[in-house]
KENUKE-687326 format. One line per field, with one value per residue (C-alpha): residue number from 0; residue in three letters; y, x negated, z. Coordinates in steps of 0.25 Angstrom, whole numbers. Each point is the difference from the previous one (the first is absolute). Last residue first. Layout:
<pts>
kolvex <- NUM_... .
torza <- ala_... .
py <- Y_... .
px <- X_... .
pz <- Z_... .
</pts>
This chain:
<pts>
kolvex <- 645_644_643_642_641_640_639_638_637_636_635_634_633_632_631_630_629_628_627_626_625_624_623_622_621_620_619_618_617_616_615_614_613_612_611_610_609_608_607_606_605_604_603_602_601_600_599_598_597_596_595_594_593_592_591_590_589_588_587_586_585_584_583_582_581_580_579_578_577_576_575_574_573_572_571_570_569_568_567_566_565_564_563_562_561_560_559_558_557_556_555_554_553_552_551_550_549_548_547_546_545_544_543_542_541_540_539_538_537_536_535_534_533_532_531_530_529_528_527_526_525_524_523_522_521_520_519_518_517_516_515_514_513_512_511_510_509_508_507_506_505_504_503_502_501_500_499_498_497_496_495_494_493_492_491_490_489_488_487_486_485_484_483_482_481_480_479_478_477_476_475_474_473_472_471_470_469_468_467_466_465_464_463_462_461_460_459_458_457_456_455_454_453_452_451_450_449_448_447_446_445_444_443_442_441_440_439_438_437_436_435_434_433_432_431_430_429_428_427_426_425_424_423_422_421_420_419_418_417_416_415_414_413_412_411_410_409_408_407_406_405_404_403_402_401_400_399_398_397_396_395_394_393_392_391_390_389_388_387_386_385_384_383_382_381_380_379_378_377_376_375_374_373_372_371_370_369_368_367_366_365_364_363_362_361_360_359_358_357_356_355_354_353_352_351_350_349_348_347_346_345_344_343_342_341_340_339_338_337_336_335_334_333_332_331_330_329_328_327_326_325_324_323_322_321_320_319_318_317_316_315_314_313_312_311_310_309_308_307_306_305_304_303_302_301_300_299_298_297_296_295_294_293_292_291_290_289_288_287_286_285_284_283_282_281_280_279_278_277_276_275_274_273_272_271_270_269_268_267_266_265_264_263_262_261_260_259_258_257_256_255_254_253_252_251_250_249_248_247_246_245_244_243_242_241_240_239_238_237_236_235_234_233_232_231_230_229_228_227_226_225_224_223_222_221_220_219_218_217_216_215_214_213_212_211_210_209_208_207_206_205_204_203_202_201_200_199_198_197_196_195_194_193_192_191_190_189_188_187_186_185_184_183_182_181_180_179_178_177_176_175_174_173_172_171_170_169_168_167_166_165_164_163_162_161_160_159_158_157_156_155_154_153_152_151_150_149_148_147_146_145_144_143_142_141_140_139_138_137_136_135_134_133_132_131_130_129_128_127_126_125_124_123_122_121_120_119_118_117_116_115_114_113_112_111_110_109_108_107_106_105_104_103_102_101_100_99_98_97_96_95_94_93_92_91_90_89_88_87_86_85_84_83_82_81_80_79_78_77_76_75_74_73_72_71_70_69_68_67_66_65_64_63_62_61_60_59_58_57_56_55_54_53_52_51_50_49_48_47_46_45_44_43_42_41_40_39_38_37_36_35_34_33_32_31_30_29_28_27_26_25_24_23_22_21_20_19_18_17_16_15_14_13_12_11_10_9_8_7_6_5_4_3_2_1_0 .
torza <- leu_arg_met_glu_glu_met_ile_arg_leu_arg_arg_asn_asn_tyr_val_tyr_ser_val_leu_gln_asp_ala_pro_leu_ala_lys_ser_phe_tyr_phe_gly_gln_leu_tyr_asp_cys_gly_met_asp_arg_leu_lys_glu_ala_met_asn_his_thr_glu_val_gly_glu_ala_val_ile_glu_tyr_gly_arg_lys_ser_phe_thr_lys_ile_ile_asp_pro_leu_val_asp_ser_thr_gly_asn_phe_tyr_ser_trp_val_leu_ser_arg_asp_ile_lys_val_ile_lys_phe_pro_leu_asp_leu_leu_glu_val_leu_asn_ser_tyr_gly_thr_gly_tyr_asp_asp_leu_ser_phe_thr_ser_gly_arg_gln_ile_ile_lys_asn_met_met_glu_asn_leu_ile_lys_ser_asp_thr_met_ala_ser_glu_thr_ile_glu_phe_asn_ile_gln_arg_pro_asp_ile_glu_tyr_arg_asp_met_leu_asn_phe_leu_asp_ser_val_leu_glu_gly_ser_lys_cys_gln_ile_pro_ser_leu_asn_val_glu_ile_phe_arg_val_gly_leu_asp_glu_met_asp_arg_glu_arg_ile_phe_ser_cys_val_gln_glu_phe_val_gln_ser_gly_ile_phe_gly_ile_thr_gly_asn_lys_glu_ala_ile_pro_ile_phe_val_asp_pro_glu_ile_ile_gly_leu_glu_asp_asp_val_ile_arg_ala_leu_ala_glu_val_ser_ile_ile_arg_glu_lys_lys_thr_ser_tyr_ile_pro_gln_phe_ala_val_arg_ile_arg_arg_glu_arg_ile_ala_lys_ser_val_ala_his_glu_val_lys_ile_gly_asp_arg_ile_glu_glu_val_arg_gln_ala_ser_ile_ile_glu_thr_val_glu_asn_asp_lys_met_glu_ala_asn_arg_leu_gly_glu_glu_leu_ser_asp_phe_ile_glu_arg_ile_ser_met_lys_pro_val_asp_glu_asp_leu_his_thr_ile_his_ile_lys_phe_thr_val_lys_gly_asp_glu_glu_gly_trp_pro_met_glu_phe_arg_arg_arg_ile_ala_his_glu_ile_gln_lys_his_asn_thr_asn_lys_asn_phe_leu_leu_ala_phe_arg_gly_arg_his_met_tyr_phe_leu_asn_val_gly_lys_val_gln_glu_thr_ile_glu_asp_ala_ile_ser_his_leu_val_arg_met_leu_lys_arg_arg_gly_tyr_ile_ser_glu_leu_val_pro_phe_asn_glu_ile_gly_ile_val_ser_ile_asp_ile_pro_asp_gly_tyr_glu_leu_lys_glu_asp_ile_val_glu_gly_leu_ala_trp_gln_asn_tyr_leu_gly_thr_asp_ala_asp_thr_phe_gln_ser_pro_asn_gln_ile_asn_leu_tyr_ile_ile_leu_ile_ala_ala_thr_asn_phe_ile_gly_glu_leu_leu_val_asp_thr_phe_ile_ser_gly_gln_leu_leu_met_gly_thr_leu_ser_leu_ala_trp_phe_gly_ile_thr_tyr_met_met_arg_tyr_pro_ala_met_gln_val_lys_tyr_phe_trp_ala_tyr_ala_val_pro_leu_leu_ile_tyr_phe_ala_leu_phe_thr_leu_trp_thr_tyr_tyr_tyr_ala_trp_gly_arg_his_tyr_val_gly_glu_ser_asp_ile_tyr_phe_phe_met_his_thr_phe_pro_thr_ile_leu_val_ser_ile_phe_ser_val_leu_tyr_pro_leu_ala_ile_val_phe_trp_thr_thr_arg_arg_ile_ser_lys_ser_lys_gly_thr_met_ala_ile_thr_phe_ile_ala_phe_ser_trp_ile_glu_met_ile_tyr_ser_ile_tyr_tyr_ile_ile_asn_ile_leu_tyr_his_ile_arg_ile_ser_tyr_arg_tyr_pro_arg_ile_ala_met_gly_cys_ser_ile_ile_asp_phe_ile_cys_cys_ile_ile_gln_leu_ser_leu_ile_trp_ala_phe_tyr_asn_trp_ser_arg_phe_pro_leu_his_lys_lys_trp_leu_asp_ser_leu_met_leu_val_val_ser_ile_met_leu_ala_ala_ile_glu_phe_tyr_val_asn_trp_val_met .
py <- 264_-14_4_4_-14_-7_7_-4_-14_1_6_-10_-11_5_1_-14_-6_8_-4_-15_-1_7_-9_6_6_2_9_11_-3_-8_13_13_13_13_15_0_13_-6_-2_-10_-7_-1_-5_-11_-4_-2_-7_-11_-5_11_-4_12_15_8_15_10_10_15_3_2_-13_-6_6_-3_-14_0_5_-7_-13_3_-6_-14_-12_1_-11_10_8_-13_-5_12_3_-14_-1_10_13_3_14_4_10_-3_10_-2_12_-3_-13_7_8_-12_-6_-16_-9_-12_-7_14_2_-12_5_15_0_4_6_-3_10_-2_11_-7_-12_9_7_-13_-3_13_0_-14_3_13_-9_-9_-10_2_-12_-5_10_-7_4_-3_4_4_-3_3_15_-8_-4_-13_-4_-15_2_13_-2_-12_9_12_-10_-5_12_6_-13_0_7_-9_5_2_-15_-4_9_-6_5_-2_2_8_-1_12_8_-12_4_-15_8_9_-11_-6_-15_-7_11_3_-16_-2_12_-4_-16_7_6_-11_-8_11_2_-15_1_11_-7_-11_6_-10_7_10_-14_-5_12_-1_-16_0_14_-3_-13_-13_-7_-16_-6_-11_5_13_12_15_12_14_12_12_11_4_14_9_-12_10_9_13_7_-13_-6_-15_-9_-13_-11_-5_-14_-3_-13_-5_-12_4_-13_5_9_-10_-9_10_2_-15_-1_11_-5_-13_8_7_-14_-4_12_-4_-14_5_10_-11_-9_11_8_3_14_-1_10_11_11_9_-5_7_-7_-14_1_4_-11_-10_6_-3_-15_-4_6_-7_-14_2_3_-12_-8_-10_1_-6_7_-9_3_13_14_10_16_9_15_7_13_4_7_4_2_10_2_-12_-10_-6_-4_5_-8_-2_-8_-12_-2_-2_-9_-8_0_-5_-11_-6_3_-8_-13_-10_-14_0_11_16_8_13_13_12_13_13_4_-12_-16_-3_-13_-9_-16_-3_-11_8_15_7_-2_3_10_10_-2_4_13_3_0_8_10_1_2_11_8_-3_4_13_2_10_-5_-13_2_5_-12_-9_6_-13_-10_-14_-14_-10_-15_-13_-16_-7_-14_-10_-4_-3_10_10_-1_2_12_6_-3_7_12_2_1_8_10_1_-8_7_7_12_11_-10_-8_-14_-11_3_0_-15_-6_-12_3_8_0_-13_-8_4_-4_-14_-1_3_-9_-10_3_0_-14_-6_4_-10_-2_-13_-3_15_-3_-10_-3_14_8_-5_0_15_3_-6_8_12_-1_-4_12_7_-5_4_14_4_-7_7_16_-3_-2_-15_-2_2_-8_-12_-10_5_-2_-14_-3_5_-8_-13_1_1_-10_-10_3_-2_-14_-5_3_-5_-13_-3_5_-7_-12_-9_7_11_-5_6_-6_-6_-11_-10_7_11_-1_11_2_-15_-4_-12_-1_13_6_-2_15_6_-9_5_14_-1_-8_10_14_-8_-2_13_6_-11_-1_16_-4_-10_9_12_13_11_5_0_11_14_-2_3_-13_-9_6_-2_-16_0_4_-7_-12_4_2_-14_-6_6_-3_-14_0_7_-9_-13_4_1_-11_-10_7_-2_-16_-3_4_12_1_-7_9_11_10_-5_4_15_-1_-7_12_11_-8_-1_15_5_-8_3_15_-1_-7_9_12_-8_0_13_4_-10_8_12_-7_-3_15_5_12_-3_10_2_-6_-14_2_9_-13_-9_10_-1_-15_-1_9_-8_-14_5_5_-14_-8_9_-4_-15_-4_-16_-10_-14 .
px <- 102_5_10_-11_-6_13_2_-16_4_12_-8_-10_9_8_-13_-5_14_-1_-13_2_12_-13_-10_-11_-14_-7_7_-4_-13_-2_-2_6_1_5_-2_-15_-3_-12_8_8_-11_-5_12_2_-14_2_13_-8_1_0_-5_5_1_9_-1_10_-7_-1_-12_-5_5_-9_-13_4_4_-15_-7_6_-5_-14_-5_-6_-6_8_11_11_-6_-5_14_8_-10_3_14_1_7_13_1_16_4_-9_3_-14_-10_-4_-5_-8_-8_-3_-9_5_-9_9_2_3_14_8_13_0_16_11_14_14_11_1_-11_-10_0_-3_-9_-8_-1_-6_-10_-5_-2_-9_-7_-6_-9_10_5_-10_3_12_14_13_15_9_15_13_-1_2_15_5_9_-5_-1_-3_-13_-4_0_-8_-10_0_-1_-11_-9_2_-14_-7_-13_7_4_-15_-5_12_11_4_15_4_13_7_8_3_10_6_14_-6_-6_14_-3_2_-3_-14_-3_3_-11_-10_2_0_-13_-6_3_-6_-12_-4_3_-10_-11_0_-12_-10_-8_11_7_-14_-2_13_0_-10_2_16_-2_5_8_2_-11_10_12_-4_5_-3_4_-1_2_10_-4_10_6_4_-2_1_-6_5_-14_-9_8_-3_-1_8_-8_12_-3_2_1_-6_6_6_-3_-11_-4_-2_-7_-10_-3_-2_-9_-9_-1_-3_-12_-4_-2_-9_-9_0_-5_-9_-7_-2_-6_-10_-3_-15_-3_-15_-10_-4_7_10_10_12_-4_-3_14_8_-6_3_16_-1_-6_10_12_-6_-2_15_6_-6_5_-3_-15_-8_-14_-12_-1_-3_6_-11_0_-9_-2_-8_-7_0_-10_3_-10_4_-11_-8_12_8_-3_-8_-9_7_9_-9_-5_14_2_-12_5_13_-6_-8_11_10_-9_8_2_14_3_2_9_-4_10_-4_6_0_15_4_-3_-10_-3_-14_-2_-12_-11_-10_-1_-10_8_14_-5_-6_12_9_-9_-1_15_1_-8_8_12_-6_-4_15_7_-8_-13_5_15_-3_-11_12_8_-11_-2_-10_-2_7_-5_8_-3_5_-3_14_-2_9_13_7_11_-8_-12_12_5_-14_-3_13_-2_-13_4_12_-12_-7_-9_-13_-2_-1_10_11_0_2_11_10_-12_-3_12_4_16_4_-10_-6_13_6_-11_0_14_-2_-12_10_10_-11_-5_14_2_-7_8_6_11_5_15_-1_-13_-8_13_3_-16_-1_13_-5_-13_6_13_-12_-8_12_5_-14_0_14_-5_-12_5_11_-12_0_2_15_-1_-3_11_0_-14_-1_13_-9_-12_8_8_-11_-10_12_7_-14_-4_13_1_-14_1_13_-3_-12_3_-1_-11_-1_-8_-13_-6_-12_0_0_11_-3_10_8_3_5_-11_-3_-16_-2_10_-8_-7_15_6_-9_3_15_1_-9_7_14_-7_-6_13_4_-16_2_13_-9_-11_10_2_-3_-12_7_10_-5_11_-9_-8_13_-1_-15_0_11_-7_-13_9_4_-12_-8_12_-5_-15_4_8_-11_-11_8_2_-14_-6_13_-5_-14_2_7_-11_1_1_13_8_-2_11_2_-15_4_12_-9_-11_12_7_-16_-2_12_0_-13_3_13_-9_-11_14_5_-12_-4_14_-1_-14_9_10_-10_-5_-14_3_-7_-9_4_-7_4_16_-4_-7_11_11_-7_-1_15_3_-8_5_14_-2_-5_10_11_-9_1_11_1_-3_6 .
pz <- 392_1_-12_-7_2_-4_-12_-5_4_-9_-12_1_-1_-12_-6_3_-4_-15_-1_4_-12_-10_3_9_-1_13_11_9_5_-12_-9_-6_7_-5_2_4_8_8_11_-7_-4_14_5_-9_0_16_-1_-11_-12_-10_-13_-8_2_-7_-3_-6_-8_2_-3_14_3_-10_4_16_-4_-5_10_10_-7_-4_15_-6_6_14_-1_0_-12_-7_2_-5_-12_-4_3_-13_3_-7_-6_-3_-9_-12_-12_-6_1_13_-4_-11_10_10_-12_1_8_3_14_6_-3_1_-8_-4_2_-11_0_-7_-4_-16_-1_9_-11_-12_9_4_-16_-4_11_-3_-14_5_10_-9_10_11_2_9_10_4_-4_8_-4_10_-4_8_-8_-13_5_-3_-13_1_-15_-1_11_-10_-11_5_4_-14_-6_8_0_-17_-3_10_6_12_1_-1_11_9_4_15_5_13_3_6_9_10_11_-1_-1_-11_-9_1_-8_-12_-9_7_2_-15_-5_9_-6_-14_4_4_-13_-9_9_-1_-16_-1_9_-12_-6_3_8_6_4_6_9_6_4_9_9_-2_7_-5_8_-1_-11_-6_0_-1_8_-6_6_-4_9_2_8_11_3_13_12_13_8_-7_-2_0_-10_-1_-13_0_-10_-10_-6_-15_-6_-14_-4_-14_-6_-9_10_10_-11_-4_15_3_-14_5_14_-5_-10_13_8_-13_2_14_-2_-11_10_10_-11_-2_-11_0_-6_-6_7_-8_8_-1_12_-7_-13_4_9_-13_-8_12_-2_-16_0_13_-8_-12_9_6_-13_-7_11_11_3_13_-1_-2_-15_4_-3_-1_-3_-6_-1_-11_-2_-14_-10_-13_-13_-11_-11_3_-1_12_14_10_11_15_-7_-4_14_5_-11_5_13_-3_-8_10_11_-10_0_-9_5_-9_-9_5_-4_-2_0_-6_4_-6_0_-4_2_-10_1_1_1_7_0_-8_2_-10_-14_8_8_-11_-9_10_5_-17_-1_14_-6_-13_8_7_-13_-5_13_2_8_12_-2_0_13_8_-5_5_13_4_-8_5_0_3_5_-2_4_-2_4_-10_8_-14_0_7_-11_-10_5_4_-16_-3_9_-6_-14_5_5_-13_-6_-8_-11_8_-6_-6_12_-4_5_-11_-10_5_-8_7_3_-12_-11_3_6_-15_-8_7_-5_-14_1_4_-12_-8_4_0_-14_-8_-12_-7_11_-3_6_10_7_-5_5_12_5_-4_6_14_-1_-2_11_10_-3_1_14_4_-6_8_12_-1_-3_13_9_8_14_-3_-12_10_-6_-14_0_5_-11_-11_5_1_-12_-11_7_2_-14_-7_8_-3_-14_-2_7_-6_-14_-1_6_-14_-5_-10_-13_-6_-12_1_-11_12_7_11_13_6_14_6_-10_12_-2_-8_9_13_0_-4_10_11_-2_-1_13_7_-6_5_13_3_6_9_4_5_7_8_1_6_-7_8_-7_-13_5_-7_-10_-10_3_-3_-12_-3_5_-10_-12_4_-1_-14_-4_7_-10_-12_3_3_-14_-9_7_-4_-13_-2_6_-7_-13_1_7_-14_-8_-9_-16_-1_7_-11_2_15_2_-1_9_10_0_-1_14_4_-1_6_11_3_-1_9_11_1_0_12_8_-2_5_12_3_0_10_9_1_2_-9_-13_-9_-14_-12_5_-2_-13_-6_3_-3_-14_0_4_-12_-9_5_-2_-15_-3_6_-8_-12_2_-7_1_-12_5 .
</pts>
């Protein structure tokens, strides 16, 4: 039989070009990249021996029967191995191949082993094929049973496995996986049923391989355009695979100090050329290391097993003492290094990257030539922080942010005159999460606005459902974070909630910290819009920031809240500036609130200094809404009873 081999020749040429391209480029230490190289090699072998066997079939009598058997056996074995490798590659992309038990692997490999052995012994059994005395090829008695069972198993199994673990796979990988197997199956069906004299399987399999190369194994998507190194995404992929297989992770990060400033001085184009030369030199000189460019002048060194990172880091430090670049524009960099040792227990990519980021910040703060070693204890702290972040996100998503109210005492009226609304989170696993813990995390990841919105809505609901005049509470103090103050929609969001709950804006006093005053002009405009509706503002936690006093006095604050750290430092004798601060603001007409009041003595002295309001555990901790109402009424009853005794 004469076969049309032109499609197979085209498949061979494309496969060879892909192989050369793949060999030309650097390889990341992925198992999947090794699988891909193996698949591509098998495809080339399949094409070569398929073409040879078809050429021999034209004049079969010219070749011995042994040669016919040998060529066809090599073709079938390479094809069986290719389909098996396709299946393993698909399973590996789910990231769950490590969790498969040995017994399950045996079941998965059994059809492959049976088919492999069947092809090897086919000269004796004629199961797959046989060559007659004239050298003519014939399909064997078990060809269709064995071949169809093998193909069906290794097409359905990986597709089903990928579908079952589709949550673990990126959507684009899932799409290309299905497309890859659909192409392979189409080629088999067309050649087996319609174009029986045309070799189509090879070109369809090559097209499937091309899809993998361009969309999954494409090195360009993992490469930084400026430096030619692999990027942070590539580093994440490598670490993810190492975590999956339990391989050790030994990594250092080099950070160039003040990189954004250097960009503005030298220009991005010139600086990127210098970084490219740095990358080339380190790659050439340093062995046993995979080098990545992360971002903002940061390089990651992923060390191979038994590589001495200290020697490499020392050599890199010495090289950075000399300038980089061309003669007409050399640049000298100052660097810092942090190292995460392979002995430190690691749980996720997020924890590793957070640890490296913090380690580099610490190295920059210490400003010395000692590598900042990330300890197991610090990794554990970062892991706890991530748990808190997840708990905060869950609380926001499920609208489980709760509000507690801390009473504020008036020294002039000698009663509770207002309350401060404070966010509270109680997680099922972590229990009570303190604001000092979750507020910085929420500000960092950008969810603080959602917390503020839920808190303010509950405050509005509290005011609407209770008789504030009967409670004797003039207003409720609500915190606005610096990030909220930068939002152009903050004012409209606050007004919409107040209108929906039909509350008097005069019953709300907003608190803003000094850290919100990065743009006093925008802040001033926002505050005046809200003040026009009747609300007021407090400067919160005064004494914790470094704002210019003149700028503070230009903003329309009515109340200044002195941070408890200043109050405590005065009463424990470490600072004596508190009376002067109170006097300064009082003379300018501000009402003064002292935070952190814990004893009767503190309350008396702060009142004598001129504080208008006092807040702290001496009066009460923050209370849920119902407990606050009971506290206020009991406090009023006790005060009346004392007046009656007088």
